[in-house]
py3Dmol code that shows the C-alpha trace and the ligand (Angstrom):
import py3Dmol

protein = """\
ATOM      1  CA  MET A   1       0.000   0.000   0.000  1.00  0.00           C
ATOM      2  CA  ASN A   2       1.211   3.487  -0.776  1.00  0.00           C
ATOM      3  CA  ARG A   3       1.617   5.257   2.592  1.00  0.00           C
ATOM      4  CA  GLY A   4       2.629   8.579   1.017  1.00  0.00           C
ATOM      5  CA  PRO A   5      -0.756  10.363   1.256  1.00  0.00           C
ATOM      6  CA  PHE A   6      -1.186   9.350   4.932  1.00  0.00           C
ATOM      7  CA  ILE A   7       2.278  10.645   5.854  1.00  0.00           C
ATOM      8  CA  PHE A   8       1.574  13.862   3.968  1.00  0.00           C
ATOM      9  CA  VAL A   9      -1.794  14.420   5.647  1.00  0.00           C
ATOM     10  CA  GLY A  10      -0.337  13.529   9.076  1.00  0.00           C
ATOM     11  CA  LEU A  11       2.553  15.956   8.672  1.00  0.00           C
ATOM     12  CA  PHE A  12       0.203  18.630   7.361  1.00  0.00           C
ATOM     13  CA  ILE A  13      -2.048  18.322  10.429  1.00  0.00           C
ATOM     14  CA  VAL A  14       0.908  18.459  12.857  1.00  0.00           C
ATOM     15  CA  LEU A  15       2.416  21.527  11.180  1.00  0.00           C
ATOM     16  CA  ALA A  16      -0.937  23.309  10.798  1.00  0.00           C
ATOM     17  CA  PHE A  17      -1.753  22.696  14.469  1.00  0.00           C
ATOM     18  CA  SER A  18       1.670  23.994  15.579  1.00  0.00           C
ATOM     19  CA  TRP A  19       1.366  27.080  13.402  1.00  0.00           C
ATOM     20  CA  ALA A  20      -2.141  27.831  14.672  1.00  0.00           C
ATOM     21  CA  ASN A  21      -1.134  27.586  18.328  1.00  0.00           C
ATOM     22  CA  LEU A  22       2.464  28.754  18.410  1.00  0.00           C
ATOM     23  CA  VAL A  23       2.370  31.483  15.751  1.00  0.00           C
ATOM     24  CA  ASN A  24      -1.151  32.590  14.975  1.00  0.00           C
ATOM     25  CA  ARG A  25      -2.655  32.502  18.467  1.00  0.00           C
ATOM     26  CA  PRO A  26      -0.075  34.828  20.103  1.00  0.00           C
ATOM     27  CA  ILE A  27      -0.446  37.234  17.151  1.00  0.00           C
ATOM     28  CA  GLN A  28      -4.227  37.283  17.643  1.00  0.00           C
ATOM     29  CA  GLN A  29      -3.842  37.735  21.397  1.00  0.00           C
ATOM     30  CA  SER A  30      -1.254  40.496  21.565  1.00  0.00           C
ATOM     31  CA  GLY A  31      -0.009  41.346  18.082  1.00  0.00           C
ATOM     32  CA  GLN A  32      -2.544  44.153  17.660  1.00  0.00           C
ATOM     33  CA  LEU A  33      -1.905  45.794  21.046  1.00  0.00           C
ATOM     34  CA  SER A  34      -1.215  49.502  20.908  1.00  0.00           C
ATOM     35  CA  ALA A  35      -0.576  52.278  23.398  1.00  0.00           C
ATOM     36  CA  ILE A  36      -3.529  54.066  25.015  1.00  0.00           C
ATOM     37  CA  TYR A  37      -3.873  57.858  24.892  1.00  0.00           C
ATOM     38  CA  ASP A  38      -5.693  59.004  27.967  1.00  0.00           C
ATOM     39  CA  ASP A  39      -5.898  62.625  29.275  1.00  0.00           C
ATOM     40  CA  SER A  40      -3.137  63.504  26.806  1.00  0.00           C
ATOM     41  CA  GLU A  41      -0.907  60.897  28.489  1.00  0.00           C
ATOM     42  CA  ARG A  42       0.506  57.966  26.561  1.00  0.00           C
ATOM     43  CA  LYS A  43       0.418  54.621  28.341  1.00  0.00           C
ATOM     44  CA  PRO A  44       2.978  53.096  28.404  1.00  0.00           C
ATOM     45  CA  ARG A  45       5.111  56.227  28.471  1.00  0.00           C
ATOM     46  CA  ILE A  46       7.865  56.944  25.982  1.00  0.00           C
ATOM     47  CA  ALA A  47      11.269  57.009  27.670  1.00  0.00           C
ATOM     48  CA  PRO A  48      13.406  60.118  27.043  1.00  0.00           C
ATOM     49  CA  GLY A  49      16.293  59.818  24.551  1.00  0.00           C
ATOM     50  CA  ALA A  50      19.021  59.463  27.183  1.00  0.00           C
ATOM     51  CA  ALA A  51      17.103  56.562  28.744  1.00  0.00           C
ATOM     52  CA  ASP A  52      16.875  54.914  25.343  1.00  0.00           C
ATOM     53  CA  GLN A  53      20.672  55.044  25.060  1.00  0.00           C
ATOM     54  CA  GLY A  54      20.907  53.687  28.595  1.00  0.00           C
ATOM     55  CA  LYS A  55      18.809  50.727  27.536  1.00  0.00           C
ATOM     56  CA  LEU A  56      21.534  49.837  25.038  1.00  0.00           C
ATOM     57  CA  VAL A  57      24.135  49.965  27.827  1.00  0.00           C
ATOM     58  CA  TYR A  58      21.845  47.733  29.924  1.00  0.00           C
ATOM     59  CA  GLN A  59      21.779  45.228  27.052  1.00  0.00           C
ATOM     60  CA  GLN A  60      25.547  45.394  26.494  1.00  0.00           C
ATOM     61  CA  MET A  61      26.321  44.870  30.192  1.00  0.00           C
ATOM     62  CA  GLY A  62      24.055  41.831  30.407  1.00  0.00           C
ATOM     63  CA  CYS A  63      22.055  43.211  33.322  1.00  0.00           C
ATOM     64  CA  VAL A  64      19.148  41.091  32.071  1.00  0.00           C
ATOM     65  CA  SER A  65      21.022  37.973  33.201  1.00  0.00           C
ATOM     66  CA  CYS A  66      20.316  38.940  36.838  1.00  0.00           C
ATOM     67  CA  HIS A  67      17.312  41.277  36.685  1.00  0.00           C
ATOM     68  CA  THR A  68      13.757  40.887  35.392  1.00  0.00           C
ATOM     69  CA  GLN A  69      11.444  43.708  34.361  1.00  0.00           C
ATOM     70  CA  GLN A  70       8.097  42.097  35.050  1.00  0.00           C
ATOM     71  CA  THR A  71       5.949  42.447  38.153  1.00  0.00           C
ATOM     72  CA  ARG A  72       4.514  38.996  38.752  1.00  0.00           C
ATOM     73  CA  LEU A  73       1.732  37.876  41.045  1.00  0.00           C
ATOM     74  CA  THR A  74       2.014  34.141  40.548  1.00  0.00           C
ATOM     75  CA  VAL A  75       5.182  32.988  42.328  1.00  0.00           C
ATOM     76  CA  GLY A  76       5.141  35.004  45.560  1.00  0.00           C
ATOM     77  CA  SER A  77       3.795  38.494  45.252  1.00  0.00           C
ATOM     78  CA  ASP A  78       6.120  41.122  43.847  1.00  0.00           C
ATOM     79  CA  ILE A  79       3.692  43.717  45.179  1.00  0.00           C
ATOM     80  CA  ASP A  80       4.396  42.533  48.758  1.00  0.00           C
ATOM     81  CA  ARG A  81       8.092  42.966  47.991  1.00  0.00           C
ATOM     82  CA  ALA A  82       7.332  46.577  46.921  1.00  0.00           C
ATOM     83  CA  TRP A  83       8.705  45.844  43.445  1.00  0.00           C
ATOM     84  CA  GLY A  84       5.579  47.094  41.660  1.00  0.00           C
ATOM     85  CA  ILE A  85       2.031  48.347  42.226  1.00  0.00           C
ATOM     86  CA  ARG A  86       0.284  45.992  39.835  1.00  0.00           C
ATOM     87  CA  GLN A  87       0.897  42.995  37.620  1.00  0.00           C
ATOM     88  CA  SER A  88       2.764  43.666  34.350  1.00  0.00           C
ATOM     89  CA  VAL A  89       0.723  42.990  31.203  1.00  0.00           C
ATOM     90  CA  ALA A  90       1.652  42.733  27.521  1.00  0.00           C
ATOM     91  CA  ARG A  91       0.667  46.346  26.810  1.00  0.00           C
ATOM     92  CA  ASP A  92       3.363  47.604  29.221  1.00  0.00           C
ATOM     93  CA  TYR A  93       5.954  46.496  26.646  1.00  0.00           C
ATOM     94  CA  VAL A  94       4.381  48.092  23.554  1.00  0.00           C
ATOM     95  CA  GLY A  95       7.096  49.904  21.594  1.00  0.00           C
ATOM     96  CA  GLN A  96       9.989  48.171  23.354  1.00  0.00           C
ATOM     97  CA  TYR A  97      12.296  46.388  20.922  1.00  0.00           C
ATOM     98  CA  PRO A  98      13.505  44.236  22.555  1.00  0.00           C
ATOM     99  CA  ALA A  99      11.415  43.971  25.725  1.00  0.00           C
ATOM    100  CA  LEU A 100      13.955  43.124  28.436  1.00  0.00           C
ATOM    101  CA  ILE A 101      11.635  40.991  30.555  1.00  0.00           C
ATOM    102  CA  GLY A 102      14.379  38.599  31.683  1.00  0.00           C
ATOM    103  CA  ASP A 103      13.881  35.295  33.441  1.00  0.00           C
ATOM    104  CA  ARG A 104      16.501  35.207  36.203  1.00  0.00           C
ATOM    105  CA  ARG A 105      16.214  37.046  39.465  1.00  0.00           C
ATOM    106  CA  ILE A 106      19.579  37.130  41.162  1.00  0.00           C
ATOM    107  CA  GLY A 107      18.825  40.779  41.896  1.00  0.00           C
ATOM    108  CA  PRO A 108      15.460  42.492  42.417  1.00  0.00           C
ATOM    109  CA  ASP A 109      12.968  43.154  39.620  1.00  0.00           C
ATOM    110  CA  LEU A 110      13.607  46.554  38.012  1.00  0.00           C
ATOM    111  CA  SER A 111      10.279  47.232  36.246  1.00  0.00           C
ATOM    112  CA  ASN A 112       9.457  49.989  38.729  1.00  0.00           C
ATOM    113  CA  VAL A 113      12.891  50.909  40.101  1.00  0.00           C
ATOM    114  CA  GLY A 114      12.502  54.538  38.936  1.00  0.00           C
ATOM    115  CA  ALA A 115       9.614  54.990  41.382  1.00  0.00           C
ATOM    116  CA  LYS A 116      11.860  54.121  44.350  1.00  0.00           C
ATOM    117  CA  GLU A 117      13.595  56.766  46.410  1.00  0.00           C
ATOM    118  CA  LEU A 118      16.906  56.028  44.730  1.00  0.00           C
ATOM    119  CA  ASP A 119      18.372  59.164  43.175  1.00  0.00           C
ATOM    120  CA  SER A 120      21.002  59.414  40.453  1.00  0.00           C
ATOM    121  CA  GLU A 121      23.833  59.773  43.024  1.00  0.00           C
ATOM    122  CA  TRP A 122      22.740  56.486  44.640  1.00  0.00           C
ATOM    123  CA  HIS A 123      22.705  54.683  41.271  1.00  0.00           C
ATOM    124  CA  HIS A 124      26.159  56.015  40.336  1.00  0.00           C
ATOM    125  CA  LEU A 125      27.704  54.902  43.635  1.00  0.00           C
ATOM    126  CA  HIS A 126      25.968  51.525  43.275  1.00  0.00           C
ATOM    127  CA  PHE A 127      27.271  50.967  39.726  1.00  0.00           C
ATOM    128  CA  TYR A 128      30.744  52.201  40.639  1.00  0.00           C
ATOM    129  CA  ASN A 129      30.904  49.736  43.538  1.00  0.00           C
ATOM    130  CA  SER A 130      27.758  48.057  44.849  1.00  0.00           C
ATOM    131  CA  GLN A 131      29.386  47.611  48.293  1.00  0.00           C
ATOM    132  CA  ILE A 132      29.154  51.371  48.904  1.00  0.00           C
ATOM    133  CA  THR A 133      25.337  51.385  48.917  1.00  0.00           C
ATOM    134  CA  SER A 134      24.544  47.698  49.528  1.00  0.00           C
ATOM    135  CA  ALA A 135      27.184  45.982  51.694  1.00  0.00           C
ATOM    136  CA  GLY A 136      27.482  42.266  50.885  1.00  0.00           C
ATOM    137  CA  SER A 137      25.860  42.624  47.442  1.00  0.00           C
ATOM    138  CA  ASN A 138      27.010  40.210  44.748  1.00  0.00           C
ATOM    139  CA  MET A 139      26.257  42.646  41.941  1.00  0.00           C
ATOM    140  CA  PRO A 140      29.453  43.198  39.934  1.00  0.00           C
ATOM    141  CA  SER A 141      31.206  46.561  39.856  1.00  0.00           C
ATOM    142  CA  TYR A 142      30.805  48.652  36.709  1.00  0.00           C
ATOM    143  CA  SER A 143      33.655  51.039  37.641  1.00  0.00           C
ATOM    144  CA  PHE A 144      34.859  50.930  34.008  1.00  0.00           C
ATOM    145  CA  LEU A 145      31.882  53.151  33.194  1.00  0.00           C
ATOM    146  CA  TYR A 146      33.578  55.886  35.262  1.00  0.00           C
ATOM    147  CA  ASP A 147      36.673  57.966  34.498  1.00  0.00           C
ATOM    148  CA  VAL A 148      39.301  58.472  37.185  1.00  0.00           C
ATOM    149  CA  ARG A 149      41.004  61.705  36.185  1.00  0.00           C
ATOM    150  CA  PRO A 150      43.193  64.392  37.750  1.00  0.00           C
ATOM    151  CA  VAL A 151      41.356  67.426  39.074  1.00  0.00           C
ATOM    152  CA  ILE A 152      42.323  70.349  36.893  1.00  0.00           C
ATOM    153  CA  GLY A 153      41.191  73.672  38.339  1.00  0.00           C
ATOM    154  CA  GLN A 154      37.735  73.303  39.931  1.00  0.00           C
ATOM    155  CA  PRO A 155      36.578  69.744  40.756  1.00  0.00           C
ATOM    156  CA  SER A 156      33.738  68.598  38.466  1.00  0.00           C
ATOM    157  CA  ASP A 157      30.236  68.981  39.916  1.00  0.00           C
ATOM    158  CA  ARG A 158      29.481  65.552  38.397  1.00  0.00           C
ATOM    159  CA  ALA A 159      32.277  63.879  40.411  1.00  0.00           C
ATOM    160  CA  LEU A 160      31.110  61.079  42.733  1.00  0.00           C
ATOM    161  CA  ASP A 161      31.077  61.813  46.442  1.00  0.00           C
ATOM    162  CA  LEU A 162      32.901  58.630  47.492  1.00  0.00           C
ATOM    163  CA  PRO A 163      32.675  57.627  51.155  1.00  0.00           C
ATOM    164  CA  GLU A 164      35.636  56.831  53.388  1.00  0.00           C
ATOM    165  CA  GLY A 165      37.501  53.733  52.305  1.00  0.00           C
ATOM    166  CA  TYR A 166      36.588  54.138  48.629  1.00  0.00           C
ATOM    167  CA  GLU A 167      38.361  57.437  47.865  1.00  0.00           C
ATOM    168  CA  VAL A 168      40.796  57.670  44.943  1.00  0.00           C
ATOM    169  CA  ASP A 169      44.276  59.208  45.199  1.00  0.00           C
ATOM    170  CA  PRO A 170      44.381  62.841  46.322  1.00  0.00           C
ATOM    171  CA  GLY A 171      44.132  65.206  43.358  1.00  0.00           C
ATOM    172  CA  TYR A 172      41.972  62.709  41.406  1.00  0.00           C
ATOM    173  CA  GLU A 173      38.191  62.474  40.928  1.00  0.00           C
ATOM    174  CA  VAL A 174      35.740  59.869  39.613  1.00  0.00           C
ATOM    175  CA  VAL A 175      33.387  61.168  36.932  1.00  0.00           C
ATOM    176  CA  PRO A 176      30.595  59.212  35.193  1.00  0.00           C
ATOM    177  CA  THR A 177      31.066  58.606  31.457  1.00  0.00           C
ATOM    178  CA  ARG A 178      28.182  59.293  29.056  1.00  0.00           C
ATOM    179  CA  ARG A 179      27.321  55.595  29.163  1.00  0.00           C
ATOM    180  CA  ALA A 180      27.010  55.681  32.969  1.00  0.00           C
ATOM    181  CA  GLU A 181      24.821  58.822  32.755  1.00  0.00           C
ATOM    182  CA  ALA A 182      22.611  57.126  30.141  1.00  0.00           C
ATOM    183  CA  LEU A 183      22.325  53.942  32.238  1.00  0.00           C
ATOM    184  CA  VAL A 184      21.189  55.961  35.255  1.00  0.00           C
ATOM    185  CA  ALA A 185      18.681  57.891  33.082  1.00  0.00           C
ATOM    186  CA  TYR A 186      17.330  54.491  32.000  1.00  0.00           C
ATOM    187  CA  MET A 187      16.997  53.313  35.627  1.00  0.00           C
ATOM    188  CA  LEU A 188      15.105  56.496  36.561  1.00  0.00           C
ATOM    189  CA  SER A 189      12.764  56.055  33.563  1.00  0.00           C
ATOM    190  CA  LEU A 190      11.633  52.565  34.616  1.00  0.00           C
ATOM    191  CA  LYS A 191       8.370  53.510  36.257  1.00  0.00           C
ATOM    192  CA  VAL A 192       5.063  51.658  35.986  1.00  0.00           C
ATOM    193  CA  ASP A 193       2.890  53.971  38.085  1.00  0.00           C
ATOM    194  CA  TYR A 194      -0.031  54.231  35.654  1.00  0.00           C
ATOM    195  CA  ASP A 195      -3.132  52.086  35.230  1.00  0.00           C
ATOM    196  CA  LEU A 196      -4.228  50.161  32.185  1.00  0.00           C
ATOM    197  CA  PRO A 197      -7.820  48.955  31.655  1.00  0.00           C
ATOM    198  CA  GLU A 198      -6.691  45.310  31.761  1.00  0.00           C
ATOM    199  CA  ALA A 199      -4.471  45.887  34.819  1.00  0.00           C
ATOM    200  CA  PRO A 200      -5.875  48.406  37.292  1.00  0.00           C
ATOM    201  CA  SER A 201      -3.716  49.092  40.330  1.00  0.00           C
ATOM    202  CA  PRO A 202      -4.819  47.131  43.446  1.00  0.00           C
ATOM    203  CA  GLU A 203      -5.968  50.339  45.216  1.00  0.00           C
ATOM    204  CA  LYS A 204      -8.384  51.030  42.346  1.00  0.00           C
ATOM    205  CA  ILE A 205     -10.053  47.641  42.662  1.00  0.00           C
ATOM    206  CA  GLY A 206     -10.042  47.821  46.458  1.00  0.00           C
ATOM    207  CA  LEU A 207      -7.517  45.062  47.296  1.00  0.00           C
TER     208      LEU A 207
END
"""
ligand_1 = """\
43
HEC
C 25.420 38.875 38.998
C 24.093 39.421 39.039
C 23.858 40.884 38.769
C 24.166 41.583 37.629
C 24.899 41.099 36.373
C 23.599 42.897 37.818
N 22.992 42.993 39.035
Fe 21.965 44.600 39.727
N 21.668 43.641 41.518
C 22.091 42.364 41.805
C 21.802 42.082 43.209
C 22.105 40.782 43.925
C 21.187 43.234 43.734
C 20.683 43.457 45.198
C 21.800 44.028 46.065
C 22.214 45.407 45.647
O 21.418 46.368 45.775
O 23.350 45.557 45.142
C 21.107 44.190 42.643
C 20.536 45.447 42.760
C 20.363 46.322 41.705
C 19.642 47.581 41.783
C 18.917 48.125 43.004
C 17.477 47.653 42.930
C 16.654 47.948 44.139
O 15.421 47.836 43.997
O 17.197 48.224 45.209
C 19.735 48.172 40.557
C 19.132 49.510 40.147
C 20.511 47.286 39.710
N 20.871 46.178 40.434
C 20.803 47.546 38.390
C 21.664 46.750 37.629
C 22.154 47.113 36.307
C 21.742 48.366 35.553
C 22.994 46.116 35.905
C 23.823 46.059 34.646
C 24.733 47.176 34.432
C 23.004 45.109 36.957
N 22.197 45.534 37.977
C 23.687 43.914 36.881
C 22.688 41.470 40.921
C 23.141 41.790 39.663
"""
view = py3Dmol.view(width=600, height=400)
view.addModel(protein, "pdb")
view.setStyle({"model": 0}, {"cartoon": {"style": "trace"}})
view.addModel(ligand_1, "xyz")
view.setStyle({"model": 1}, {"stick": {}})
view.zoomTo()
view.show()
């Protein structure tokens, strides 16, 4: 008996089923999502240009290998950990290419880190040497994003205010490079403090 037609039909069904569920279904579910314009505000917000450059630094440095950007409610509540005010949904990532959701959490989730009381000075000290702000941290040092240079004339007002034990040689100062400035701008832009119809904040739904 010629088994050819059966093999063909079998393969066709398997491939058609895979395509329908793995390709077409996600496109139907979230491929058409767009931003919402509400009271002249765009949700999700557009990050300023410097933050966009900082996102590239974030990608280059591999920060995504230790940090997620997704507030989850399923495995332990990220809201209890004060990492976010509501669950992240697909629309939060509209316009992000790539969306740096991440899947490993060696450090805290960063989806809402810009809403924390961490100012740019804190972020710079933390990137320069995480031990300064967070003793015992296993986050690597990104001191190569900072220039150590001799003070010529007036010290720079951008120079880091290093605490005792971390100072550089007298007559020298540590100044953030443009990449470090952009990375900090990116951190400060990560703020999910707005509602979306499919994900109202818990206060709004009375939880
Ligand atoms: C080896 C894993 C690892 C890598 C890589 C890493 N981090 Fe971290 N990060 C941590 C850990 C652990 C903490 C918690 C302790 C601390 O604050 O240092 C942390 C904390 C942070 C915090 C403070 C968050 C908060 O809510 O307090 C920020 C911001 C941060 N990391 C940004 C970055 C950025 C940006 C990069 C890439 C340049 C990066 N991290 C790379 C492990 C990592």
